C-alpha positions, 0 to 999 in steps of 0.5 A, a space after each residue: 500500500 505504501 509503495 502504491 501511494 509513493 508511486 502515485 505521488 511520484 507520478 503526480 509530481 512528475 505530471 505537475 513538473 511537466 505541466 509547469 515546464 510546458 507553461 514555462 515554454 509557452 511563456 518563453 514563446 509568448 515573450 519571443 512573439 511579442 518582443 518585435 512589436 515593442 519597436 512599432 513606435 508610438 501612435 496617437 492613443 499612446 501619445 495620449 497615455 504619455 501626456 496623461 502620465 507626464 505631470 510631475 505629481 499624482 494629483 496633476 495626473 488625475 486632473 489631466 485624466 479628468 479633462 483629457 480622457 474618458 477613462 479612470 486614472 489607474 493605468 495612467 498613475 502606474 505609467 506616471 510612476 514608471 516614467 519617473 523611475 525608468 524614463 519614456 524611451 519607446 520600448 521602455 514606455 511599452 514594457 508595463 503593458 508587455 509585462 501584463 500581456 505576458 502575465 495573461 498567459 499563466 492567468 488563463 492557464 490558472 483559470 482553465 485549470 480551475 474550471 476543468 483541468 491542467 490540460 484545458 489550462 495549457 490549451 487556453 494558455 497556448 491560445 493566449 500565447 498565439 492569439 493576434 490581439 493578445 500579441 498586439 495589445 501587449 505592445 500598445 501602451 493602453 490599459 487593455 492588457 492590464 484590464 484583461 489580466 484583472 478580469 482573469 484574476 477576478 474570475 479566479 478569486 470569485 470561483 475560489 470564494 464560492 466553496 472555499 473555507 477561506 472565503 473571506 480572504 478570497 472575497 477580500 482579494 476579489 474586492 481589491 482586484 475589482 476596485 483596481 479594475 474599476 479604476 483602470 477601465 469603466 467597462 469592468 462594470 459590465 463584468 461585475 454586473 454579470 457576476 452579480 447576476 450569476 451570484 443571485 442565480 447560484 443562490 436561488 438555484 442552490 447550485 453553490 454554497 452562497 452566503 449572500 450577506 458576505 457577497 452583498 458586503 463585498 459588493 457594497 465595499 467595492 462600491 464605497 471604494 469607487 465613490 471618490 471617483 463616482 462624480 467624474 464617472 457620471 460626467 464621463 458617462 454622460 459624455 459617452 464615446 463621441 468616436 463610437 457610433 451607437 448601434 440602433 436596437 435592431 442591429 444589436 444581434 449583428 453586433 453580438 455576432 461581431 463580438 463573438 467573431 472578435 473573440 475567436 482566437 484565429 485570423 480572419 480567414 478561419 473565423 467562420 469555420 472555427 466559429 461554427 465549431 465553437 458555436 456547436 461546442 458551446 451549445 452542447 456544453 451549455 445544454 449539459 451544464 443547464 440540464 444538470 445544474 439542479 443536480 450538481 450537488 449530487 455529482 462527484 466533481 461538484 466544485 469544478 462543474 460549479 466553476 464551469 457554470 460560473 465562467 460560462 454564465 459570466 462570459 455569456 452575460 458580459 458579451 450580451 451586455 457589451 452588445 446591448 451597450 454598443 461596445 465592440 473592438 478593443 473594448 471587448 479585448 479585456 473580456 476575450 481571455 475569459 471567452 478563450 477559456 470557455 471556447 477551449 473547454 467547450 471544444 475539448 469537451 465535445 471531442 471527449 464526448 465523441 470519444 466516449 461513444 467511439 472505439 479507441 481507434 477513433 479516440 486516437 483519430 479525434 485527438 489527432 484532429 484536435 491537434 491538426 485544428 489547433 496547428 492549422 487554424 491558430 498556431 500556424 496562421 498567427 506565427 505567419 
């Protein structure tokens, strides 16, 4: 018995080392793919970042942001300190977003591992490594990669806070990350609103052990910590985005479809074919989740299934709210890594479900098909 336990421990340790080796390799590849783009130079919006971060003290930075941006000041305060410490050479100026973009790779790995397995985490991390927008925004000195990283952290902390014995500590981390994101990008309100709806659903359906008082207190604290900026936020909200054309209501479904295409981690030529596969996979997984949601407490992997349900609902609600508010393009990017984890999980789960009904030979064939699809539609076109 002791020998068997030692062997199992050895195998588990070896698998963990292998997973971290693969993750480390993806991070190195991500760095190599993003380094050349640091020399693209600074364009107009990045020039705005530079002048917002240039004033001599934090108070002046905040005043500058109030009148020159329609964003909260968090990212510009970070850039202000960075410029003071390291200077504003083009490459050095872009390094903070570059670092946030690299950290996004292990963040998607952690989220994918949390909702399913390390295999899903590694595939999601691979998607993040090669995804064109993830590479591009890792060199643009704007808040998008920081916001995307915070989105992943918020979902990780929220899931951990659901069933953990250390719920209070995870809620404290959630409050901190949520408020940082509120001070980095206003659209984070969309994700927080989605999580509020998800919390009500989980509590109402009895899927998870929700303690509503704790979550309500966390939400109140998040709001109170944002109140110093609330007046400016309302001014910015009333101003709107003059460069963004509001879509008429009957075109919002088309915008929803456009957002879906934007979040697909492939180049333009492959989007429609991959989109069909993802939609079918997502629908199949969603049917499984919602048809079993009432019985989750009786299943062996209750926690993982609950985490999966949370992520799927959060992504679905967030995308719907983005479309309802006419947001598209770069405003969607902070939420895209969450979608990549969902797409990875749903597609892999579909292949695994097919394998359950087929012979071992077809099982091997489907794994080969999955690898070919990954190389053909994601890795090869994006490297090219």
